[in-house]
C-alpha positions as CSV (number, residue, x, y, z in Angstrom):
1,M,46.6,153.4,79.7
2,R,47.1,151.5,76.7
3,L,45.2,152.4,73.5
4,V,44.3,149.4,71.8
5,P,41.4,149.0,68.8
6,L,38.5,147.6,70.0
7,A,37.5,144.3,68.6
8,A,34.5,142.2,68.3
9,A,32.2,141.4,70.6
10,P,33.1,138.1,72.6
11,L,36.3,139.9,72.9
12,L,35.7,143.2,73.4
13,L,36.6,143.3,77.0
14,L,40.0,141.8,75.8
15,A,40.9,144.3,73.3
16,L,40.0,146.9,75.4
17,A,43.0,148.9,76.8
18,P,43.9,147.8,80.5
19,A,42.5,150.8,83.2
20,S,45.2,152.0,85.3
21,L,45.6,150.8,89.0
22,A,46.4,153.1,91.3
23,Q,50.1,152.2,92.3
24,T,53.2,154.0,91.5
25,K,54.9,152.6,88.1
26,S,58.1,153.8,86.7
27,P,58.0,155.1,82.9
28,E,60.5,152.2,81.9
29,D,58.3,149.4,83.4
30,V,54.9,151.3,81.9
31,K,56.9,151.6,78.3
32,H,58.2,148.1,78.4
33,A,54.7,146.3,79.8
34,D,52.9,148.1,76.8
35,T,55.2,146.9,74.2
36,L,55.1,143.3,76.0
37,F,51.6,143.4,76.1
38,R,51.2,144.1,72.4
39,Q,53.8,141.4,71.8
40,A,51.8,138.9,73.4
41,Q,48.5,139.7,71.6
42,K,50.5,139.5,68.1
43,L,52.0,135.8,69.3
44,R,48.2,134.7,70.2
45,D,46.9,136.0,67.1
46,A,49.4,134.1,65.2
47,G,48.7,130.7,67.3
48,Q,51.6,130.8,69.4
49,V,49.8,130.6,72.8
50,A,52.4,129.7,75.1
51,Q,54.9,132.4,74.2
52,A,51.7,134.9,74.2
53,C,51.1,133.9,77.8
54,A,54.3,134.5,79.3
55,D,54.2,138.2,77.5
56,F,50.8,138.8,78.9
57,A,52.2,137.3,82.7
58,E,55.1,139.8,82.0
59,S,53.8,142.6,81.1
60,Q,51.2,142.3,84.3
61,R,54.1,142.2,86.8
62,L,55.5,145.1,85.4
63,D,52.6,147.1,85.2
64,P,49.4,145.3,86.4
65,E,46.2,146.3,84.8
66,L,42.6,144.8,84.8
67,G,42.5,144.6,81.1
68,T,46.1,142.6,81.0
69,L,44.5,140.1,83.4
70,L,41.6,139.6,82.0
71,N,43.9,139.2,78.5
72,L,46.2,136.9,80.5
73,A,42.9,135.1,81.5
74,D,41.8,134.1,78.1
75,C,45.2,133.0,76.9
76,H,45.5,130.6,79.8
77,A,42.0,129.2,78.9
78,A,43.2,128.8,75.3
79,E,46.3,126.7,76.8
80,G,44.1,124.5,78.3
81,K,45.2,125.8,81.8
82,T,41.8,125.9,83.0
83,A,42.6,126.0,86.6
84,T,44.6,129.2,86.2
85,A,42.1,130.6,84.3
86,F,39.4,130.2,86.2
87,A,41.2,132.0,89.3
88,E,42.5,134.9,87.1
89,F,38.8,135.2,85.9
90,E,37.6,135.4,89.4
91,Q,40.1,137.9,90.3
92,A,39.1,140.2,87.0
93,E,35.7,140.1,88.1
94,H,36.3,141.1,91.8
95,Q,38.4,144.2,90.7
96,A,35.7,145.0,88.0
97,Q,32.9,144.6,91.3
98,T,35.3,147.0,93.0
99,R,35.6,149.8,90.2
100,K,32.0,149.5,89.6
101,D,33.4,148.4,85.6
102,R,30.4,146.4,84.9
103,E,31.1,145.5,82.0
104,R,34.3,143.8,82.4
105,E,32.7,142.5,85.8
106,A,29.8,140.5,83.8
107,F,32.2,139.4,81.2
108,A,34.8,138.2,83.8
109,H,31.6,136.8,85.6
110,D,30.5,134.7,82.0
111,Q,33.9,133.2,82.0
112,V,33.9,131.9,85.3
113,N,30.7,129.8,84.9
114,A,31.7,128.6,81.4
115,L,35.1,127.3,83.0
116,S,33.6,125.7,86.3
117,P,32.3,122.5,84.5
118,R,35.6,121.7,82.8
119,L,37.5,122.2,86.0
120,S,39.6,119.1,88.0
121,Y,39.7,118.9,91.3
122,V,42.0,117.1,93.7
123,Q,40.9,115.5,97.0
124,L,43.7,114.4,99.5
125,A,42.4,111.4,101.2
126,P,45.0,110.5,104.0
127,A,45.1,107.0,105.9
128,P,44.3,107.1,109.3
129,G,46.9,107.9,111.6
130,A,48.7,109.9,108.9
131,T,49.8,113.7,110.1
132,F,52.0,115.7,107.7
133,D,53.9,118.9,108.9
134,T,53.9,120.3,105.4
135,V,52.5,119.6,102.0
136,T,53.8,121.4,98.8
137,L,52.4,121.4,95.1
138,D,54.7,121.0,92.6
139,G,57.4,123.0,95.2
140,A,54.9,125.2,96.6
141,P,53.6,125.1,99.9
142,L,50.1,124.3,100.6
143,E,48.4,126.0,103.3
144,R,46.9,123.7,106.1
145,A,43.2,124.9,105.7
146,T,43.6,123.9,102.0
147,W,44.5,120.2,102.8
148,S,40.9,119.1,103.0
149,A,39.2,120.7,100.3
150,H,39.1,120.4,96.4
151,A,42.2,122.0,94.8
152,A,41.2,123.0,91.3
153,L,44.8,121.9,89.1
154,D,45.3,122.4,85.6
155,P,45.4,119.1,83.2
156,G,48.8,117.9,83.4
157,I,51.0,115.8,85.9
158,H,51.5,117.5,89.2
159,K,54.2,116.6,92.3
160,L,52.5,116.1,95.9
161,V,55.5,115.9,98.2
162,F,53.9,115.2,102.3
163,A,56.9,115.7,105.0
164,A,56.8,115.2,108.5
165,N,59.2,115.3,111.2
166,G,61.2,112.4,112.0
167,K,59.5,110.6,108.5
168,V,60.6,109.5,105.2
169,P,59.0,112.4,102.7
170,R,56.4,110.6,100.3
171,T,56.3,112.2,96.9
172,V,52.7,111.4,95.3
173,D,52.4,112.1,91.3
174,V,49.1,113.0,90.4
175,I,47.6,112.4,86.5
176,V,45.1,115.3,86.2
177,A,42.9,114.6,82.7
178,S,39.3,115.3,82.8
179,P,36.7,116.9,85.0
180,G,35.2,116.4,88.1
181,V,37.0,115.1,91.7
182,Q,40.0,113.2,92.2
183,T,40.7,111.3,95.3
184,V,44.5,111.0,95.9
185,P,44.9,108.5,98.9
186,V,48.3,109.0,101.4
187,A,49.6,106.5,103.5
188,A,51.2,107.3,107.0
189,L,54.9,108.1,106.5
190,D,57.3,105.8,107.5
191,A,59.9,106.4,110.4
192,I,63.3,107.3,109.3
193,A,65.2,104.3,110.5
194,A,67.4,105.3,113.5
195,P,71.2,104.8,112.5
196,P,73.1,101.7,113.2
197,P,74.9,102.1,116.4
198,P,78.6,102.2,116.3
199,P,80.8,99.3,115.9
200,P,82.2,98.0,119.5
201,P,85.7,99.6,119.7
202,P,88.3,96.8,118.7
203,P,89.6,94.7,121.6
204,P,92.5,96.1,123.1
205,P,96.0,94.0,122.0
206,P,97.0,91.0,124.5
207,P,99.5,91.9,126.6
208,P,103.3,91.2,126.0
209,P,104.1,87.5,127.0
210,P,105.9,87.5,130.2
211,P,109.8,86.6,130.0
212,P,111.2,83.2,130.2
213,A,111.9,81.8,133.5
214,G,115.3,82.9,134.0
215,G,116.1,85.1,130.9
216,P,119.1,87.9,130.6
217,G,118.6,88.6,134.3
218,L,119.4,85.3,135.9
219,Q,122.6,84.7,133.1
220,T,123.9,87.9,134.4
221,L,123.0,87.0,138.2
222,G,125.5,83.8,137.2
223,F,128.3,85.6,135.9
224,V,128.4,87.9,138.5
225,V,128.4,85.3,141.4
226,G,130.9,83.1,138.9
227,G,133.2,85.8,139.4
228,V,132.8,85.9,142.6
229,G,133.7,82.2,142.5
230,V,136.9,82.8,140.3
231,V,137.9,86.0,142.7
232,G,137.7,83.2,145.5
233,I,139.4,80.4,144.0
234,G,142.4,83.2,142.9
235,L,142.8,84.2,146.6
236,G,142.5,80.4,147.9
237,S,145.2,80.0,145.9
238,Y,147.3,82.9,146.6
239,F,147.1,82.3,150.3
240,G,147.4,78.8,150.0
241,V,151.0,79.2,148.0
242,A,151.7,81.9,150.5
243,A,151.0,79.4,153.7
244,I,153.3,77.0,152.1
245,S,156.0,79.4,151.7
246,N,155.9,80.5,155.4
247,K,155.9,77.3,156.4
248,N,158.9,76.4,155.0
249,S,160.5,79.6,155.9
250,G,159.5,78.9,159.2
251,N,160.7,75.6,159.4
252,A,164.5,76.9,158.3
253,H,164.5,78.9,161.7
254,C,163.4,75.8,163.9
255,S,165.3,72.7,165.5
256,G,163.0,70.5,166.0
257,K,160.5,72.0,168.4
258,F,162.1,74.7,168.7
259,C,162.1,78.2,166.8
260,D,163.5,81.5,167.1
261,A,161.6,84.7,167.0
262,Q,161.2,84.7,162.9
263,G,160.4,81.1,163.0
264,L,157.6,81.8,165.0
265,S,156.6,84.5,163.1
266,D,156.8,82.6,159.8
267,E,154.5,79.6,161.5
268,S,151.8,82.5,162.7
269,S,151.5,84.0,159.5
270,A,151.6,80.0,157.7
271,H,148.8,79.2,159.8
272,T,146.5,82.7,159.1
273,D,147.3,82.3,155.1
274,A,146.2,78.8,155.5
275,T,142.8,79.6,157.1
276,L,142.5,82.2,154.5
277,S,142.7,79.8,151.7
278,T,140.6,77.4,153.0
279,V,138.1,80.2,153.3
280,A,138.8,81.6,149.9
281,F,138.9,78.5,148.4
282,A,135.3,77.1,149.9
283,V,133.7,80.6,148.7
284,G,135.1,80.3,145.5
285,V,133.8,77.0,144.6
286,V,130.6,77.5,145.9
287,G,130.2,80.5,143.4
288,L,132.0,78.9,140.8
289,A,129.2,76.2,141.3
290,A,126.1,78.7,141.9
291,G,127.1,80.9,138.9
292,A,127.6,78.1,136.6
293,Y,123.9,76.6,137.5
294,F,122.4,80.0,136.9
295,V,124.4,80.5,133.4
296,L,123.2,77.1,132.4
297,A,119.6,77.4,134.0
298,S,118.8,80.4,131.8
299,P,117.6,79.6,128.6
300,S,119.5,81.2,125.8
301,P,119.2,80.7,122.1
302,Q,122.7,78.9,122.4
303,S,123.8,76.7,125.2
304,A,126.4,78.3,127.6
305,R,129.1,76.5,128.8
306,L,131.4,77.3,131.7
307,Q,135.1,76.1,132.1
308,V,137.5,76.8,135.3
309,A,140.9,76.2,135.1
310,P,143.8,76.5,137.7
311,T,146.5,78.6,136.5
312,V,150.0,79.5,137.8
313,L,150.9,83.4,138.8
314,A,154.0,85.1,139.2
315,H,153.5,85.2,142.6
316,G,151.4,82.5,143.9
317,G,148.5,80.2,141.7
318,G,144.5,81.0,140.9
319,A,142.0,79.8,138.7
320,A,140.8,80.8,135.5
321,A,136.9,81.0,134.4
322,M,135.9,80.8,130.9
323,V,132.2,80.9,129.5
324,T,131.6,79.6,125.8
325,W,128.5,79.3,123.4
């Protein structure tokens, strides 16, 4: 129990040492609470009301006492926090009534009656269809049961925040300045806009253009076919020269229409070589012609030209092919 000198009539109960409450308190907390209580009284007497209220509140937190609660309520009333002081005096009145402390009960009751006409109330007025999941007042949640009741607030600026699932929260600043009931209209909350759909994926890249008609494949085919033609010309030349050689050799072994065995053999070889030469020349000419067509018909940055020329080999004739660009 804190021992404080008795004060004059109006502050008699405030100066009384707070009666102890039945709860366990550490000696350190009790000592610190008593120091804060005495310091708060000096600050209040010196006119430093805000700091005095803060010290009274901390003393009450550390060591809850009825006398400290009454001093705290009186300090808040002097600070102009009428709603806070009203609630604290009501709490003190109830505690004094429970403990049958008639003097303090009467004092707290008188203060409640004195503050009642000075209270400022806020009444929420939601628009038709407006629904909320939560309502907070200065950051503290309000119970749903109080949303439709008058809420006593201290003078000043207060922040109300209305929220609902899927809705955009709405903040309403309320300025409480004079006693009475102030109606706060609250419009329905706007729905949260759905996020825009993702952009469509980019179109796939166009397929590569088809290769030009002919192209390298056709040119390669032309070279192969032309090569076959060159070989055919070469073989035709070889067998042609062999046919002439065998014909001349056979004539040396023949007299008129009569030939010996060597002459007959040479004549037969000459006919065979002539036939093979004719066939090879035909294949060669066709191959060269087809190869030249394929090479010249294929697109190319530079023009291609196939040249074929006869040539004489060591043991016969032939043809040479040359492609130029």
